[in-house]
C-alpha positions as CSV (number, residue, x, y, z in Angstrom):
1,M,-40.0,28.7,16.2
2,A,-37.1,27.5,13.9
3,P,-34.2,25.6,15.0
4,R,-30.9,26.9,16.8
5,V,-28.1,26.4,15.5
6,L,-25.2,26.7,16.3
7,I,-22.0,27.7,14.2
8,H,-18.7,27.1,15.9
9,S,-15.7,29.9,14.0
10,P,-12.6,30.0,14.7
11,R,-11.4,33.0,17.5
12,S,-8.3,33.7,15.4
13,P,-7.1,33.8,11.1
14,D,-4.7,30.9,12.6
15,E,-7.4,28.4,14.1
16,W,-9.0,29.8,10.6
17,K,-6.1,28.1,8.7
18,N,-5.2,25.2,10.8
19,K,-8.8,24.6,10.0
20,M,-8.7,25.1,7.2
21,E,-5.7,22.5,6.0
22,S,-7.0,19.7,8.5
23,N,-10.6,19.2,6.5
24,Q,-7.9,19.7,3.2
25,I,-6.0,17.0,4.7
26,K,-9.2,14.9,5.5
27,S,-10.2,15.8,2.0
28,N,-7.1,14.4,0.6
29,R,-7.5,11.7,2.4
30,I,-10.2,10.8,1.4
31,E,-9.8,11.0,-2.4
32,S,-6.8,8.9,-2.6
33,E,-9.0,6.1,-0.4
34,R,-11.4,6.4,-3.4
35,N,-8.7,6.7,-5.9
36,K,-7.0,3.5,-4.5
37,T,-10.4,1.6,-4.2
38,I,-11.5,2.8,-7.7
39,S,-8.3,1.3,-9.4
40,S,-8.1,-2.2,-6.9
41,S,-11.8,-2.7,-8.3
42,S,-10.5,-1.7,-12.0
43,L,-7.8,-4.3,-11.6
44,R,-10.2,-7.0,-10.8
45,Q,-12.5,-6.8,-13.3
46,R,-9.5,-6.7,-15.2
47,E,-8.4,-10.4,-13.5
48,R,-11.8,-11.5,-14.4
49,V,-11.5,-10.9,-17.9
50,E,-8.6,-12.0,-18.9
51,E,-9.8,-15.1,-16.1
52,G,-12.6,-15.5,-19.1
53,F,-10.6,-15.9,-22.3
54,Q,-8.0,-18.1,-20.7
55,N,-11.0,-20.7,-19.4
56,S,-12.4,-20.0,-23.0
57,A,-9.3,-20.1,-24.5
58,T,-9.5,-23.8,-22.0
59,D,-12.8,-24.8,-23.9
60,L,-12.0,-24.8,-26.7
61,N,-9.0,-26.7,-27.2
62,A,-10.6,-28.9,-25.1
63,K,-13.5,-29.1,-27.4
64,V,-10.6,-29.6,-30.1
């Protein structure tokens, strides 16, 4: 016997509209957080690369 699946369907067009808007807001928030994470991650990566260049330049100066 197949399991029963309960699907809540909003009763009025207003409820449906509110649900869709709520989902869109959640989706936008998630996307915003993802973009912040990506930008802070690439910023940290860039800082590490610059730090690496500075360290290698310091090493070269020390050897001279």
